C-alpha positions as CSV (number, residue, x, y, z in Angstrom):
1,M,104.5,93.9,118.0
2,W,102.3,93.0,115.0
3,Q,99.7,91.6,117.3
4,R,99.3,94.9,119.2
5,G,98.6,96.8,116.1
6,E,102.0,98.6,115.9
7,C,103.6,98.8,112.5
8,R,107.1,100.3,112.8
9,F,108.3,99.6,109.3
10,S,105.7,102.0,107.7
11,D,106.3,104.7,110.4
12,E,107.5,107.7,108.5
13,R,110.0,108.5,111.2
14,I,112.0,105.4,110.4
15,L,112.1,105.5,106.6
16,G,111.3,109.2,106.1
17,S,109.6,110.5,103.0
18,G,110.2,112.3,99.8
19,E,113.2,111.8,97.6
20,F,114.8,109.3,99.9
21,V,111.8,107.0,99.8
22,E,111.6,107.3,96.0
23,E,115.2,106.3,95.7
24,V,114.9,103.4,97.9
25,L,111.6,102.2,96.3
26,G,113.1,102.8,92.8
27,D,116.2,100.5,93.6
28,V,114.2,97.5,94.8
29,G,112.9,94.8,92.3
30,E,109.3,93.7,91.7
31,L,109.5,90.9,94.3
32,Q,110.8,93.3,97.1
33,K,108.1,95.9,96.1
34,E,105.5,93.2,97.0
35,M,107.1,92.9,100.4
36,V,106.6,96.8,101.1
37,P,103.6,97.1,103.3
38,I,100.6,98.5,101.6
39,R,100.3,101.4,104.1
40,L,103.8,102.7,103.0
41,R,102.8,102.5,99.4
42,Q,99.6,104.5,100.1
43,V,101.6,107.2,101.9
44,H,104.0,107.4,99.0
45,A,101.0,107.5,96.5
46,Y,99.4,110.3,98.5
47,E,102.7,112.3,98.4
48,M,102.9,111.9,94.7
49,L,99.2,113.2,94.4
50,E,99.9,116.2,96.5
51,R,103.1,117.0,94.6
52,Q,101.3,116.8,91.2
53,C,98.5,119.1,92.4
54,S,100.8,121.5,94.0
55,E,103.0,121.8,90.7
56,K,99.9,122.6,88.7
57,G,98.4,124.8,91.4
58,L,95.3,122.6,91.8
59,S,93.4,121.5,95.0
60,V,93.9,117.9,96.3
61,E,90.3,118.1,97.7
62,A,88.8,119.0,94.4
63,L,90.6,116.1,92.7
64,R,89.5,113.6,95.3
65,A,86.0,115.0,95.2
66,G,85.7,113.9,91.5
67,S,86.2,117.3,89.6
68,R,85.8,116.9,85.9
69,N,88.0,119.7,85.0
70,R,90.6,118.8,82.3
71,E,93.6,119.4,84.4
72,Y,92.3,117.1,87.1
73,S,91.5,114.4,84.6
74,S,95.1,114.6,83.3
75,I,96.6,114.2,86.8
76,R,94.3,111.2,87.4
77,R,95.3,109.6,84.0
78,K,99.0,109.8,85.0
79,L,98.7,108.9,88.6
80,A,96.4,105.9,88.0
81,R,99.1,104.2,85.9
82,K,101.8,105.0,88.5
83,F,99.7,103.9,91.5
84,V,98.8,100.6,89.9
85,I,101.9,99.6,87.9
86,E,104.7,101.2,89.8
87,L,103.4,101.1,93.5
88,G,101.2,97.9,93.0
89,L,98.1,99.5,94.6
90,S,94.8,97.8,93.8
91,H,92.3,99.4,91.5
92,A,90.1,100.1,94.5
93,D,92.9,101.8,96.5
94,A,93.9,103.9,93.5
95,A,90.2,104.8,92.9
96,R,89.6,106.0,96.5
97,M,92.7,108.2,96.3
98,L,91.8,109.8,92.9
99,G,88.2,110.2,93.5
100,I,86.8,107.9,90.8
101,S,85.4,104.4,90.6
102,R,87.3,101.1,90.2
103,A,85.8,100.9,86.7
104,G,87.3,104.4,86.0
105,I,90.7,103.1,86.9
106,S,90.3,100.1,84.6
107,I,89.3,102.5,81.8
108,L,92.4,104.7,82.5
109,M,94.7,101.7,82.5
110,R,93.5,100.5,79.0
111,G,93.9,103.9,77.3
C-alpha cells in the first residue's frame, strides 16, 4: 500500500478532524507524536490556522500572503509556537503555512 503512494492513516475519513483529532493527539506522548505522519500534523495545523482566523474575522489568504497587520502578526506568533512545539512541524513547514520565512519562525520561537 505504501509503495503505491496510498496513505490511509492520514486519510481524514478514517481519523476525522476537529475536536476528536485534538483529543487523540492531546492524549499521546511525545514519542507517539513522532510516529504520527507529517501529513496528518499539517492538516491539523491548517485547521488550527483556519479556526484562529475565523475567530478573529481575518482572511487566511491574507495571513499566508504575509500581511503585516498587527492582528495577523499576533496569530502568527501564537501559531508558530504551537506548530513547532506541540505538533512537531519543522520551521520550514510552519513558515510555509504562516507566510513568513524560516528565519521569521526562529525569531518568533525566541521571543
